[in-house]
N, C-alpha and C positions, 0 to 999 in steps of 0.2 A: 343624551339621547339621541335628539337628532342632529345628525353632525353635515349633513349635504343634502342640498335642496336645488332643484331646476327646473325649469319649461323646456321641452323639446319639442321638435315637428315631427311628424310620423310619416312623408313621403315615404312611400314602396322605390321611387328611383333611387332614393339615398343607398339602399342597398347594391353591390358589387354585383349581387348574380342578375339586379332589374335594371339598374341606370345606366348608361352610356357615360363615354367620353365626354360628349356634347353636354350630357345632364351635373356630370359633376362638375363641369368647368362655370358654368352658368350657377350653380349651387357653392359654389370655392368658398364663401363665407361662411356658409351654414357649415359646412363638413370642417372649418378651419374651427369653430366656435365649437360646437360637439366632439372636436379631437383636445379643445382647450377643456371642457368638463372633465372627458376623460382621464386625462392626466390627473385633473381635482379628485376623482372620485378612486383613482389608484392608490392617492398618497391616502387615503382616508381611511383607515382601517375599520370596515363595517359586517354589522351580523346579519342585515335584514332591508332589503329594499321595497317600498310600496310604490307603485307606480297607476294613475289612474289614467283610463282612457277612452275613449266611446268606443272603440272596438279594439275585437277580442283579436284578431290575428297579427296584422301590419301594428298597430298602435301600441301594442306592447314590443313586438319583435324589433322593431328601427330604431328606438332612443336605447335597447339592453344591447343590439348590436354593437355600438358604439362604444357607449359607457361600461356594461355588464359583461362583455364578451366568455371572461373564465372565470366570472364569478362564483363563487363555491358558497357562500350562502342563502339563505332564504331569500325568496321572490315571494312578495302578497302584493297579485293583480286585485282591479279595484274598475269595472267597469261601470261609468257613466253610462245614464240613460235622457231621458226628453223632458224630465220635469224640471223647477225651475229651478236657475243657479242658487239661490237662496237654501233648496232642501239640500245640494249637495256639498255646500258650505255647515249648514249641519252635521251633515252626515259626516264630514272630515272631524267635528268636533266630538262626535260619539265615536266615532275611530277610534280615535287617540286614547280614550279609555281604556282601551282593551289591550296597549301596545304596554310591552314588558319594561319595566324603568330600568330596565339592567342592562338591555341593547341596547346597541346604537343601530340607527336608522338611516336611510336617504331616501328623502322622498323625490319621486319624480311625475312632474304631470306631462302629460303623454298629450297633446293636440294643435291642429293649426288653424289661421284664425279664418280670414274669412275666402272664399271661394273664388268669390264674384269681381275683381280687380281686375282684370281685362275681360275685352270683347270677344277674344279667342280663347279665354280659361275653360275649364269646365262646367260654370253656371253663367260666361257669360257674363257681362259688367250691372253693377246695381250702386248706386250710389252710398247707399249704405256699409258698402266692404270698407272703402278705405275709412270711412269717419269712423267707423266699429274698429278696425285695428289701431287705428290713430288714439282715440280715448283707452282701448284697453292698456297700452304703454302708458298712458297718460295715469291713468288709476292707478299702477301698478305703480309706478314709480312714484308718484305722493301718499302711497297706500291708501287709496281711497276704496274700502272696500265698499261702502254704504251704496256709490254708484258701478261699481265696478258688479254688485249682484243685481243692476238694473240694464245691465249692457244690453241684453234679450229682450227688452222694450222697447229700449232707444232706438237699436239700429233691427227689428226685426224681419228684414230681408239681406241681413252682413251672408246668412250660410257659412255661419264657423263652424267648428266641431269642437273648441279648446276650453272655449270658456267655463263650459261644470267640470272638465277632472281641474283645471286652475283654482275654482272656488271649495274643490274637496281638499287638495294642498295646505289651500291657503286655512282652510277649517281646521285643520291638523295645526298647526301652527299657531291658529288662534287659540287654545284648547292648550297647546303646551307653553302659553303664557310665552314665545319667544317674539323679543325681537327682528324685524328683514327690512331688506331693503334690497331692490330687485338692480342687476347688473345687467343691462341688454347688452349682449356679445353679437350677435347682429338677427340683423330683419331682413328677408329676402321675399319677393313677391316674382321671379321671372316666369313663371308658368299661371298669374293670377291665382295662385292660393297665397296666403301670408304664412310664413315661416318663420318664426320667434323662439332663437336659441336664447335664455338667461339663467345667469346662476343668482341664485335667490340666497343673501349672506344673511347669518343668523348670528344674534349676541342673546346671553342670557339679561343683557339690561335693558 
């Protein structure tokens, strides 16, 4: 039923109408990774996309521009707010119960990591930023949901926007009783914001 799962960043500068040749060059690894996911997405015959993001405009549009430009199926959007990560993990589990078991779904978690990785970044520098990004990737690789759900308390000054959409998608996987492992395709931070692109590989065993 769930055939494709990914984590994507959503900076508007990834869009041709917004970014420049200079920004595209700096984000070439991110763009290459998104194109890899696009190829995988196109090979999968899907009925519906579920995409979670903390932002209603570019949060949905940027990943979909790459992954599902000409997608003809249904797209369900889920907007996260400011409640704790565990709430969204539980919401994901509940959301799963409404999915039609005879349909094939793609799950996309849209979000950026810390926004305070450089002095000249959008929020300046805070040591919580790089610590958060490193810990998030580590806990995803270890499938350590318990600590993942605590990251906002561990690093409260990280100024991130991806943790809650990630937790929502992981909640769906938990309810579906699917085994998963993360394949990090790229992580970049040229503008002081962490951009993670990851393929989440799933199995029933």
